[in-house]
N, C-alpha and C positions, 0 to 999 in steps of 0.2 A: 504494500500500500504506500509506503514511504517513497518507493521508487517512482511513483506517479506524481509526486510532489516536486515541483521544480525549486531548486535551491540556488538563488542568485547571490553572488558576492558583491556587496555594494562598494562603490568607489570610495565611500567615506567610512568604510568599515576598518576595524583594527587589522584585519587580515591584509587589506590593501595598503594601509598606512605603513605597515611593518613588513612588506613583502620582501624587502632585502634580507630579512632574517629567515633563511631557508628552514632552519629547524623549527622556528615558531610557526611558519606557514604550513609546513608538512604535518606537524602535530595536529593543527586545528582543521585542516582540510579533511583529515581522516576522521575527525570527530563530528563534522557537520551532520552527516547522515545519522550517526548514532544519537546526536542531540535531538534530531527530528523524531526518531523513534521513541525516545524517552518522553518527549513532550506531546506525543500524538494523543489527542483526545477529541471527544465530540463525535465519534463514529457510532453507527448503529450496528447491532448484531442481531441476525435472524437465524434460526436453526430449522432444519427439517430432517426427519428420519423415517425409515421403514425398518423391516426386519433385517436387512442386509447392509444398509448404508446410513451414514449420519453426515449431513451437510451443514456447513456454517457459512453464512454470508455476512461479510463486513462491508459497510458502505459509509463513505465519508464525503461530506459536502465540501468541495475544495474552497468555495467562496467563504463558507463559515470558518474553515480552518485558517484561511488567510486573515480574516477579520480578527480571529482570536490571536493569531501570531502578532498582528499589528498592535492589538491591545496589550499583549504581554511586553512587547518592545517599548511601547509608550510608558508603561508602568515602570519598566526597568530604567529607562532614561530619567524619569521623574525621581526615582529613588537615588540614582547615581548623582543627579544634579543637586538633590537635597543634601546628600552626604558630602559632595564637593564643596558646597557653600558652607556647610558646617565645619569642614576641615579648615577652610580659609579663615573662618571666624575664630576658631579655636587657636590657630596660630597667631592671629592678631592679639588674642588675649594671653598669649604665651603659655598655653596649655598644649605643649608639644606632643606628648605621648597620646593624649586624646585626639589631637589633630591627625596624627598618623593612623590611629585606629579608624577614624572617619574616612580617610583616603582609602584604606583597605576595604571598607564596606562599599565604597563606590566601585572599586574594582570587582568585588564579589558580585555586585548587582549586574555586571556586564558579562558574567561568565558564559551565559547561554546565547549571547548575541554577538559573537565574534565576526560573523559575516554580514551583519546588518549595518545600516547607516546610523552612526552614533553621533551625528550632529544634533544639537538641541538648541532651540530658540528660547531665550529668556528676555526679560525686560531690560537686562543689562547688555544684551547682545547674544551672539551665537557661542555655544560651547562645542568643542570637539573633544570628547572624553579621552580619546587616545593620547593626543599630543598635550592637552591641558594637564592631565593627571601626571604624566611622566615628567613634564617640565616643572610642575609644582613640587613633585617629590625630589627631584634632583636639586632644585633651589633650596628646599628645606634641609636636605641632608648636608648641603654645603654650609649651612649655618650651625651645624651640630658638631661639637668637638668632644672627643674622649681623651682624657689625659690621666696622669697619675703622678703623685708626689714621690712615689717610690717605684720607678720603672725597672729597677734591677734587684734581683733576688738571688740569694745563695741558699741552697738546700742540699741536705745529705741524701744519698740515694735511697736508703731504707727508712728514713724518718718521715713522719707526717710533718706538714708545713706548720711552723709555729706562727708565722706572720702571714696573713691572707694577702692575696692579690687584690688591691683596692684601686678601682677606677672611678674617675669623676666625669660626669656627662654634663655639658653646658651648652647653652643656646646663645648665639650672638644676635642681639636685638638690632633694629635699624639704627639705633643711636650709638651702636658700638659697645654696649654693655654685655657682660657675660652673666647669665642667670642659670642656676642649676635646674636640671630637668628631673622631675620626680616620676616614679613608676615607669622608668625607661627600661625595657627588657634587654639584657645582654646575654650572649652565648659565649662561654669560654671554651677554647679548643687549642690543643697543641698543633702549632703550625711547623714546628721543628722539634724533633724528639717525640717522646710518647710518655703517657702517664694517665692516671685516673684522677679526675678533678671534679669539682662541683661545677657542672656545665651551665646551669640556668640561674642567673642572678638578676635582681631588680634594684634600681636606685631608690634611695631614701629621699626624704624631703630636701636634704642638702645636696642631692644629685650624686651621692656616692653609693657604690655597690661593691661588695667583697665576696670572694670565693676562695676556697682552699684547694691546694693540691694534696690529695690523700696519699698518693703513691707515685713514685717515678718508675717508669718501666724501660726507659732507654738509658744506656750508660754514656751517651754523648755528653761531653763537658759543657758545650754551649747549646741551650735549647730555648724555644720561644713558645709563649702562650699568647694567643690573640683574643681580645675581647671585641666582639662584633655585635652590631644591632641585631636582635633576635626578632624578626618580623613574625615568626610562627606563633609567638605569644599573643599577637593581636588579631589572629585569623581564626575563623571557624575551622574545626578539625577537618571537614571535608574539602577545604580549599588550600590546605597547607602544601600539598604536592602539586597544585595547579600550575601548569606551564605559563598561564596568563600572569599569575602573580610573579613568577620568576622573571618574566619578561619586563614587567614594570619595575622590578628591583634587581637590576644586574649587580652582581657581587661587588664589582669595582666601585660602585657608587655608595655603598653602605658605610656608615661611620664605624671606625675601628681603632684599636690601640693595641700595641704589641709590648708585652713584658719580656725582658731578657732574664733567663734562668741559667745560673751557673751551678753545675753539679759539684758539690763539695764531698770529699771522701775523708773519713776519719783515718788518722795516722795509726799504724800498727807495725809491729815486728812480725816476722814470719820465720818459724823454726820448723824444720822437717827432718825426720829420720826415715830415710827410704832404704829399705833392704831388698836386694835382688838375689835370690837363691842363696841366702845366708850371708851375704857380704854387703857392706855399705855401698850404695850406688855412687859412682863417681860423677856421672852426668846429671843425676837427679832429674831424669826426664819427666816423670809424672809430677814430682813436686813443683817443678818449674811451670808445667801446664796449669796446675792447680793454683799456684801463686798468681799467674797471669790472669786467670779467670776471676779471682777475687779482687785483683787490682783494677779490673775494668768496672767493677760494680761497687763493692763495699769499702775498700781500704786503699789508702796510699801507703805503701810499705816503705819503712825507713830502717836503716841499720843502726840508728841512734835510739837506744832504749829510753832515754830521758824525754824524747819527743813523742813517744808512742802513748796512745790512750788504751790500746788493747794489745794483747799478745796472742798470736795465732800459732798453735802447736799442732803438728800432725805427724802421725806414724803410719808408714805404708810398708807393707810386707808382701813381696811376691815370692811364692813358693813353687818349686817344681812338683808336678804331679807325675802320674804314671805315663808310660808310653804305650798306647794301644796299638797292637800290631794286627794287621789283617793280611789278606792275600795280596802281596805286592805293594803294601803301603804301611806307613807308620804315622800315628796321630799323637802329638805331644800336648800335654795338659799343664797349664799354669794356674795356680789359685792365688787370689789377692784379697787382702784385708786392709781396712783403713780405720784409723781412729783420729777424729778431728775435734779440736777443742779451742774455745775462745775464752781468754781470761782478761779481767780488768788489770791494767798495768799497775795501777796504784795499790790496790788491795790484794792482788794475786787471786782474787775470787773467780772461780770458774762460772761463767754466765751461760755457757753452752757447751755441750759435747754430743757427738754423734758417731755411730759406728756402722761400718758397712763390712760385711764378711761373706766369704763363700763365693766371691766372683770368680768365674771360670773362663779362662781363655783356652781355646782348643784349635790347633792348626797342624796340618801335615808339614813335614820338612825339618823343623828343628824347634828348640825351645824359644828362640828369639821371636819367631813368628807368633807363637802362642802368647808370649809376653806382651807383644804389641796389642793383640786382641784384648788381653786382660786389662791393659791400660785404658783402652777405648771404652770397654764396658764399665770400668770403675768410674771414669769421668762421667759417663752417661748416668750411672746410678747416683753419683754425687749431685748432679744437677736435678735429678728427679726427687731424691729423698732429703738431702741436707740443705740444698740451696733454698727451697721454699721456706724452710724453718729459719734460715738466716734472714730472709726478707722480712719476717715478722718481728725481728728484734730491732730495737732502736739503737743502732751503733752511732 
């Protein structure tokens, strides 16, 4: 039935105004017919049946459909015009968050009328919702600044953040004054590095909003967290993923501020006793791999005991197992055990210990091949069993 309804794209539609944006056009051209189906109403249904057949007749008066469509369009334009006027009035009154919410309601009013003529005559002149709203929003965003008195933060890898990320949002008036914006929604996200943080925050009456980093997940020394205007907080749920909203709000125009995060690691000493087949290891291959892993995340290792806050002590023992012989082959076994401990340098109190035992390396050829497999398995087990427990401690 919808295939019988002609869909014309108006020269004054959003689709034509933004036809240079291929992605936008492609998305909505594919949705025009779907929208017609969803909004199809006013049809008549008649049925007829006998013992073998059941018939359904659906009939639609095209003229009635067009009249209803025009009525829906006029109502949508009236709503959009009302919200647009309200948005401008609220900005004049310096109610910036409320003004932005009204702009979004105007955009939401147009969702089902992308291909229609969106010019609207008012007593003050003609409106063109597409260009007028996007120009208003870009001008408004240009008057909003996000800043911070403390843009640089130091944080330890495994510690919760003691001092929150605090941003201040302000609006520049026509007279050049800066006034705080309250109830302004922000979204915090890692733009360099990774971690778990409080993502959604809102400004107070003084224009300030704070959020915490709960956990660092990247060992990069230099990381960044960006606070960006969170438009999703001002939209109805069904419109959050709308490509129309995304088009009116290109990411590069949104107000933002970036915090610089420098990863700090606690100083510690590292002592290892690594035994290979009953003898002290000269190369300490596994100990060095373990030390490098810990140095990337939790500790800065030092050779000066008076600088260290923690003492890391580990004992690793690789033992020869049996040689399994078969028809034309020999398989060598190596077993590995690890004891890992962290002590407070000042009091010598042990604050953590963990043990891994019974790791088995098994390879044909010779014991050295089996030893290398045992090392790899031991490191994997350390990362699986002990590493998560270390993350939970406040070093």
